[in-house]
C-alpha positions as a Markdown table, in Angstrom:
| # | Residue | x | y | z |
|---|---|---|---|---|
| 1 | Lys | 69.5 | 300.4 | 47.8 |
| 2 | Lys | 67.1 | 301.2 | 50.7 |
| 3 | Phe | 64.2 | 301.9 | 48.4 |
| 4 | Leu | 64.7 | 298.6 | 46.5 |
| 5 | Gly | 65.3 | 296.6 | 49.7 |
| 6 | Glu | 62.2 | 297.9 | 51.4 |
| 7 | Arg | 60.1 | 296.7 | 48.4 |
| 8 | Gln | 62.0 | 293.4 | 48.2 |
| 9 | Ile | 63.1 | 294.1 | 44.6 |
| 10 | Gln | 66.0 | 292.0 | 43.6 |
| 11 | Tyr | 69.0 | 293.6 | 42.0 |
| 12 | Glu | 72.7 | 293.0 | 41.5 |
| 13 | Glu | 75.1 | 295.5 | 43.0 |
| 14 | Val | 78.4 | 295.9 | 41.4 |
| 15 | Asp | 81.1 | 298.0 | 43.1 |
| 16 | Ile | 83.1 | 299.8 | 40.4 |
| 17 | Asp | 86.0 | 300.2 | 42.8 |
| 18 | Leu | 86.3 | 296.4 | 43.1 |
| 19 | Thr | 85.3 | 295.4 | 39.5 |
| 20 | Pro | 87.5 | 297.0 | 36.8 |
| 21 | Glu | 85.3 | 295.9 | 33.9 |
| 22 | Ala | 82.4 | 297.7 | 35.6 |
| 23 | Val | 84.3 | 301.0 | 35.6 |
| 24 | Thr | 84.6 | 300.6 | 31.8 |
| 25 | Ile | 80.9 | 300.0 | 31.3 |
| 26 | Val | 79.9 | 302.9 | 33.6 |
| 27 | Lys | 82.2 | 305.3 | 31.8 |
| 28 | Gln | 80.9 | 304.1 | 28.4 |
| 29 | Leu | 77.3 | 304.7 | 29.5 |
| 30 | Asn | 78.1 | 308.1 | 31.1 |
| 31 | His | 80.3 | 309.8 | 28.5 |
| 32 | Gly | 83.5 | 309.1 | 30.4 |
| 33 | Met | 82.2 | 309.9 | 33.8 |
| 34 | Arg | 82.2 | 307.5 | 36.8 |
| 35 | Ser | 78.6 | 308.3 | 37.7 |
| 36 | Val | 77.1 | 306.1 | 40.4 |
| 37 | Pro | 74.6 | 304.7 | 40.8 |
| 38 | Thr | 74.2 | 303.8 | 37.1 |
| 39 | Ile | 71.2 | 301.4 | 37.0 |
| 40 | Val | 71.0 | 299.1 | 33.9 |
| 41 | Phe | 67.6 | 297.5 | 33.4 |
| 42 | Pro | 66.8 | 294.4 | 31.5 |
| 43 | Gly | 66.3 | 295.5 | 27.9 |
| 44 | Gly | 69.3 | 298.0 | 28.2 |
| 45 | Ser | 67.6 | 301.2 | 29.5 |
| 46 | Ile | 69.5 | 303.0 | 32.2 |
| 47 | Leu | 69.0 | 305.6 | 34.9 |
| 48 | Val | 72.0 | 307.6 | 36.2 |
| 49 | Glu | 71.9 | 308.9 | 39.8 |
| 50 | Pro | 68.1 | 308.7 | 39.8 |
| 51 | Ser | 65.9 | 310.3 | 42.5 |
| 52 | Thr | 63.6 | 307.9 | 44.3 |
| 53 | Asp | 60.7 | 309.3 | 42.4 |
| 54 | Gln | 62.4 | 308.6 | 39.1 |
| 55 | Leu | 63.3 | 305.0 | 40.1 |
| 56 | Ala | 59.7 | 304.4 | 41.3 |
| 57 | Glu | 58.3 | 305.7 | 38.1 |
| 58 | Lys | 60.6 | 303.5 | 36.0 |
| 59 | Leu | 59.6 | 300.4 | 38.1 |
| 60 | Gly | 55.9 | 301.3 | 38.0 |
| 61 | Leu | 55.7 | 301.7 | 41.7 |
| 62 | Pro | 53.8 | 304.4 | 43.7 |
| 63 | Phe | 55.9 | 306.9 | 45.6 |
| 64 | Gly | 56.0 | 310.5 | 46.7 |
| 65 | Ser | 52.9 | 312.5 | 46.1 |
| 66 | Asn | 51.1 | 309.6 | 44.2 |
């Protein structure tokens, strides 16, 4: 959240403890595991518990040693 907020990247946060249907989706995407964060991008690709470097790379943003 901090990484995205600092870069003013909009996203929708869904708390799986408060949204039962979100639990189902997260478990389907993660072979039955409640892995968070699970980030679903437009187009359907996902990242599960990504590092900041992985998230930056996916978004095409500089980070880390770049």
